[in-house]
N, C-alpha and C positions, 0 to 999 in steps of 0.2 A: 289740616290733616298732614301727618307725616308719613312718607313712603320710604321704607328702608330696604336695602338689599345688599348682597355681597357676592363675591366670586373669589375662589382660592385656587392657587396652583401649588402642587407638591412636586419637587424635583428629586430624582433618585437615579441610581446607577444600576441598570439591569445586568444580569449575568452575561458575561462575554462581550460587554459593550466597549471595553478598552482594547486597543490594538497596538501592535508594534512593541518597541522596547518598553514603553510605560506599562505594558501589561505584566511585566515580570513580577513586580511587587504583589499583584493580585494572584498570579500563579503560585508564588511562594508563600502566600498566606500573610504577607506583611500588611497589605491593604485588603479591602473587602468590597464585594458587591452588596447590593441591598435587596431585601425581600420586597416584593411588590406592595405598594400601599393598599389600604383597604378600599373596597368598593364604595364605602360611605364614610365620610369624616364624622366622628362623634366627639372626640376630645383631642383637639390639635395640641393643647398644652401638654397632655400626657404623652402624645407622640413625640413632641419636641424633647421632653425630659428623658424619654427612652431612646433618643437618637435614632428615630426610625425614618428619617429623611435627610437629604443633604441641605435642601433649602425649601422655604415656603414663602408664598406671597399672598397675604390676606388683604383684599380690598373691600372695605366696608364703607357704605355711603348712604346718605339720606337726602331727601328734599322735603320742604314744607310747601303745601298747596292750600291756597285760599281762593274761593270763587274761580276754580280752574286755572289759577295763575300760580306760578312758582314764585314764592316770596323769600325763600331761603334754601340753602343747601350746605352740606358738610361732608367731609371726607376723613375717614380714619383708617385704622389698620396699619399694616407695615410688613416688613420682612422678618423672617426667622432664618437662622443658619445653624447647621449642626456642628458637631465636633468631629474632627478628623481623627480616626482611630488607627493607629499603626502598631502591629504586633512585632516586637523585637525579642526573639527568644521566648522565654516564659512570661515576659512582661508585655503589657499593653500601654502604649503611650497615647495620651489624649491631647491632641494639639488643637487649641482654640482656632476656629475659623475667623476670617476677617469679613465682617459685614460692611457693605457700602451704604452710604446714605440713601434712604428711600426717596425716590423721585415721584412727586404727585402733581397732578394738573387737573383742572376742571374747566370744561367748555360749556357755556350756557347758550341754549338755542331756544327756538320758539316751542315752548311746551316740553322741553327736556333739558337734562344736564348730563353731560358725558364726562365721567371720571376716568383718569388714566393713572396707573401706578406701576413703577418699575422697582423691583427689589432683587437683591442678589449679593454676591461677594465671591470670595475665594478661600481655599483652604490655607491654613497658617503655615504648613510645611513648605519649604522652598522646592521649586521645580526648575532648576537651571536648564535652559534649552535654547536653541536657535529658533527664531520666529520669522515669519514672512513680513517684510517691510521694516521700516525703522521702528525701534533701534536695533533690530536684527538679533538681539539677545535679550532674554528675560530671566530674571532670578525668581520672581514670584510666580506662583501657579496661575493658570488661566482663570478667567472670570466667568461665572455662570449667573444667569439671570432670567427673569420673565417679565414681560410687560403686559399687564391686564387692563382691560377696558370694560367699564360698566356704564350703561346708559339707563337712566331712570326717567320715565315720562310722567307728566302731570296726571294722566289717567290711570297710573298704577302699573303700566307695563314696564318690564325691564328686559334688557338685552346685555349679554356679556360676550367677551371674545379674548382670546390670546393673540395679541397683535404683534408681539415680538418676543424672541427668546434666543438664548445661546444655542449653538448647534449641539451641545452636550450639557447635561445628561438628558434623560427622558423627563418630560413634564406632563403631569396629569392635571386636568381641570375639573373643579367641583363647583356645583351651583349653590344657591343660597340655602338649600336644604341639605347640603353636604353630599349630594349624589354625584358620582363620577359621570361626567358628561362629554369629555373629550380628551384626546391624547395628542402630544406632538408626534408627527408621523415618522420622522427620521432622526437618526443620531449620526453625527459626523465628527467622530473624535479627533481625527487629524486636523480638520479645519479649526475646530475649537482650540486644540492644544497649541497650534502654531499661530493663530490669528487673534484669539480673544484676550488681548491685553487692553489697557485703559483706552487707547485712542480708538479702538474698534468696538466700543461698547456704548451704551446709553450715557455713561459718565464721561465719555469722550466726545466723539463726533457722530456716532451712528448706532442704530439698532439693527437687528436682523429679523426679517419677516419669519413668522412661524407657520408651518404647515400642520393643520389640525385635522385629525381623523375622528370618525365616530367610534364609540365604545362598542366592543364586541359583546356577545351575549354572556350570561353567567356561566353557561355550560362551556363555551369556548374558553373562558378564563380558567375554569376548573381543569379542562383537558390540557391547556397550555402548562399549568402548574404541574400536572401529573407527568407530562412528557419531559419537561425540563428537569424535574426531580429525578427521573430515571436516566438522565444523561442524554438520551436521544442520539440521533444521527448527527454527523458533522454538518453544520449549516452550509447551505448553498448560496453563493452570491450571484446576483443577476444585475446586469447593467441597465441604466435608464433606457427605456424603449425596447428592451428585449422581450420577445414573446416567450411566455412560460409554457403555455399549451394553446392549441387552436381549436376553435369550434369544429365539431365533427370528428376529432381525433378519437380513436378507440381508447377507452379508459383502462389503465393498468392497475387499478385499485390503490393508487397513490393519492394521499391527501397532503396538503401543505399547510404548515403553520407559519404565519407571517411574524417573524421576529423583529423586523425593522423595515421601513419603507412603505410606499403606497403603491398598490396595484389597481389597475382599471379593468373592468370587464366590458367586453364588446360583443354584441349580438348582431350578426349581419352587417358588421362594420360600424355600428352605432354604439357609442359609449352609454352603458346603462347603469353603471355603478362603480364604486371604488371601495377598497378595504385597506385597513392599516394594521399596525402592530396588534397581535393577539388574535386576529381573525384566522379561521380555518377555511381553506378554499379547496374546491375539487369534490365536495361531498355530493353534489348533484350528479356529476359524472359517475361516481361510484354506485349511485342508486340506479342510474339509467343506462350504464354501459358505454356511454360515450360523452365526450365533453360537449356541454350545451352552450358554451361561450368561449370566446378567446380571451385569455388573460395576459395582460402586458404590464411591464414595470413602468409606472409613471415617474418613479425616482429610483436610484440605486436601492436595492433591497437585499435582505438576508432572509432566507426561507429554510425551514426544516421539513424534510419529507418524512412521512410515516405511513404505515399501511392502514387502510380503512378497517381492517380486521382488529386493530387496536381499540376501536370503539365498539361498544355494544350496539346492536341494531337500533335500539330505541334512541341512543345518543346520536347516531348518524342521522336518523330521521328528524330528531329535534333540531340539529344544526341546520339541516336543509330547510325545515319549516320556518326557521328564524330568518332565512334569507329570501329575498324576492326571487320569484321563479326565473326571471330573465337574467339575474345576476350570475347564475351558474350554468 
């Protein structure tokens, strides 16, 4: 019997994810941010041809099982990389990106095989800049990547994980059915821009651990797109460990959209949940008139405030119903 499975990551640049001097080309329209990928992957070949992502990592694998024993296994798939599009006046330049060799490994255990795959690369346009550590200057752009892991068991069970990734851009994870199941929780453009050259990547000496968060609800994703499309308020930055609001505080009708970072909810001093990019928080307080949990930043975060009145009453109730009672 053959057991097959897959896991895929899509890497893309969300709006306002670039900071500092490198943001200028985006502000001037020379470079561009990306639209969010779909909730479900249907045809990644078509997405690639339409240049709808910066990078993709497709890990496909299988095992053969006879009499409950694994007698063979295989590993396929690989990386895809998009075209860098630069608008110069009325013309658009399409600069081929540089794909790095796909790194693959397989570990065989008692009744399971664990497949690991790293894929990524860099844009073809030069990005001269000073960097941290030797050689202190880089001409080529920084490197982006993901490292995926897929474990297939002899009894048919499968498990997947994003075990490593570059600090930039955003990485979304899709299961074997193409459903969106996880997101990288943080973007750190400066660290990536200054540190992600060959020696500090899986093609050099190290990988970077990835912090993965759960996927928000369909309604939260819809509201997020609506708010961002309207421009919205200026994002608020919070430091790691900062308290955003405290349990028992009077609610002021303010909701928060998490643009980046991971927040933890505490009730009576006990951590009861966490949320990441795309989540809406504060809805329970808007319904009950006071904050029912303390919300802290587990990582540096970027939040956008908006009024609960911007949601229809049914939408507010649906967001609250989709969250565990103690989380808010």
